[in-house]
N, C-alpha and C positions, 0 to 999 in steps of 0.2 A: 625387836618389839616383843614384849611379853604377851603370850597368848592368853586371853581371858577365859576362865573356866565356865563358859556358858554352855550348858548341856542342851542337846536337841530337845525340843518341846513337843509333846504329844497332845493332840486335841481330838476328842471323839464327840461328834455331833450327829446322832442318829445313824443314818446309813453311810455317812462320810467321816473319814478320819484324816488327820494330817500330822506329819512329823516335820518340824521346821528347824533347820540348821541356823544357829544364831551367833556366828562368830565372823561378822562381815569385815572386821579390820584385817583379817588374814584370809580373806576369800573363803571363809567357812572351812578352813582346814580342820581335819578330824584329829582328835587326841586319843591315846590308848583307852581312856575311860569311856570315850564315846562308843566304842565297839560294844561293850556290854550294855550300855544304856540303850542303844539302838535295838539290840536283840531283845531286851526286856520290853521295849515298846512294841516291837512286832508281836511278841507273845501276848501282850495286852490286847492288841487288835485281833489276834486269832481267837482270843477268848470271848470276844463280843460278836455273837451271831448276827446282830443287826447290821454290822458294818459290811458294806459291799465294796467300797472304794477307799483306798488309802493313797494320799498324795504326799510325795516327798518334795519339799520345797525349801527355800532359804531366803534370808533377808540380805539386802545389799545388792551389789552389782553382779556378783557371780554365784553360781549354784554351789560349787565346792572345788577346792584346789587339791583334794585328795588327802593322803595320809603322809605325815612327816617321815621321810625315808630314814631319818635317824632313830625312829622308834620301831622300825620293822623287827629288829632282833629281839625287842622286848615284848613282842605280841605274837609269839609263835607257840605259846602253850596251848594245849588242847582246850577248845571251847572259847579261845580268846583271840583268834586270828582275824585279820581283816576279811579274808576269803570266807570264813564261816559266817561272819556278819552279813556279807553280801548274799551268801546262799540262803540265809534266813529271809532276806527280802524277796528273793526269787520264789521261795516256798510259802510266802505269805498266803493265807487263805483268801483274803480280799484281792480284788483287782487293783493293781498298783500303777500309779502315774508319777513320773518324774517331771517337775516343772523347772526347766532349764532356761532361766532368764538371761544368763550370761555365759561365762566360761565354766567348763567342767573338765578337770584335768586328772591325769594319773588314775589311781584306784577309784576315784569317784566316777570315772567313765563306766567302770564295771558295775557300780551301784545303780547307775541309770539303766544300763543294759539289762540288769536283773529285773527291772520294772516291766510291766506289760505294755505301757505306753510312755512315750517321751515327747513332751510338748516344748517347743522352743520358740524363739523370736529372732528378730533381725540381728541382735547382738550375740546370739549364741555362738560358741566356738568350743572346740575340743582338741586335745591331743594326749597321746599316751607316750611319755618320755622314758619308759622302762629301759630300753636299750641304751639310751643316752646316759642314763644314771648307772648302768651296770647291773640292773636287776632283772632276773628271770621271773616272769609273772607266774602266779600259782595256777594249778590245773583248771579249776572250775571257771576261773576268769578267762583263760584261753578258750575253753569250750564255749563260753557265752559269746565271745567275739565271733567265733567260727559259725555257731548255729544261728546267731542273730544277723550277722553281716556277710557271711561267706568267707571262705579261706583267703581269696585274693585280697579282699579289703582288710581282713585281720592282719595279713602280712604287711600290707601297705602301712597300716597304722602302728603296729608294734615294731616293725623292723626299720622304719624310716623316721619315726616320731613326727610325721607330718601333721601340721595343724590344719583343721578343717573349719571353714566358716559355716554359717547356718544353712546356706543352699547346699553345700557339699554334704553336710550332715544329713539333710533330708534325702539327697540323691542316693546315698549309700545305705539308707535305711536306719541310720542312727536316730534320727528324729522321725517319729511317726506322724506328728502334726507340727506345722510351722505357721505361726501367726505372723501376719504382715505388720501388726502393730507392735510398738516397742513394749507395751504392757501386754503380757500374754494371758492376763487374768480372764478375759472374755473367752478365748479359745479353750482355756483350761476348764472354765465353768461349763461350756457346751459339752465337753467330753464327759465331765463328771455327771452332768444331768442325764446324758444318754445312757451311761452305764448303770446308774442307780434306778433307771426305769426298766431295766431288763428283769426277767424272771430269775430269782436267785439260784435255784437248783441248776438251771441250765448255764447261767453265767459263770458261777464258781466252779461247777463241774468241768465245763469245757476249758476254762483257764488252766485248771490242774492237769487235764489230760493232754492238752496241746503242748504244754511245757514238757511233759513226760515223753511225748512223741518226738519232740525236738532233741531230746537227750538220748533217744534210742531206748527208752525204758517204758514203752507203752505196755499196759497191763490190759489185755483184751477182756478178761473177766470183769475187771473193775469198770472199764468203759461200758460194757454191756449192762452192768448193774446200774450205772448212772443213767443210761438211756432208759431203762425200764422204770427207774424212779420218776423220771419226768413224764413218761407215758401214763403212769398211774397218778400223777399229781393233779391237785385242784388248779394249780397255776396253768397247766396246759389247757384245761377247760376254759379258764378265764381268758387266756390269750386268744383262743379261737373265737370266743364270744365277742371279745373286744374288736377283733379283726372284722367280724361280720357286721358289727354294729357301728363300725367306724368311730371308735372312741379309744381313749387311753386305757390300757389294762391296769387293774389294781392287783398286783401280785402280793402274795403273803409268804412265799418261800415254802409252801406246803403242797 
C-alpha cells in the first residue's frame, strides 16, 4: 500500500493546541518528512505564549505505528533524526498530552513517553519491537524509558518485545490516565481543562524543572529563580484570594 503524504496537522486555539497524525490507513506511520514538520510545529507552539497545553492525537483506530525501519538510515543527519524530533516534544514549553486511543508501537512509544501525560482507553496497547527487528534504540529514548518506567520495566519492554494491553500500560506507568470508555475524549477533555486552569508561571516552570530533575540535570539557581518569580507574581495573590473566597482563580501568567 502506498502511504499517503498527509502531514501532521497543527491547530492552535487559545491556551490549547493539538497536533493530529492523519495517516490512518497505515496506523499513522511516520515518514521522513514528518520529522521536520513535527519539529516546526513544536517550534510554532513554543512561540505562542498563550498556549499552555499541547495534545498529540491521531485519526483512526491507532495512535501511531512508529517510523518505517527502512527509512532509519536516511534520517540520521544532524537535526533530522527521529530521536531529535522526540527530544523536541519532551522540551516543548507547553504541557504535553498524548491521546492513545489504540495501538502505539516502536518509536511512537517514545513519542508518547516524551509527553507529560498519556491518556488511553480500553483498546490501547503498546510494544517496542527494536530487539526483534535488530535495532539498538537511541540514547535519549532509552533514558526516557528508564526515567519514566524504571529499569526493570524498560528491560522487559525492550529486551522481550512484550505487548502490553491498556491495564498493563497503566500498571507500569506508561499510561497516566485510563478511560473506561472506548472514546477517550471525555477523559482527555477533563485533563486539558484541569491543566489550562493552573497558574502559567508555576505550571510551565515546574514542568521544565521536573523533567530536568528526572534527567539528573537540575539547575538549583534556575529553580530558585522560578520560585522567586512566582512569589512575586500577581497570580500568587490571585490564587490565594480565590482559595479564600472559594472561587475559580483568574490567572494571567504575570
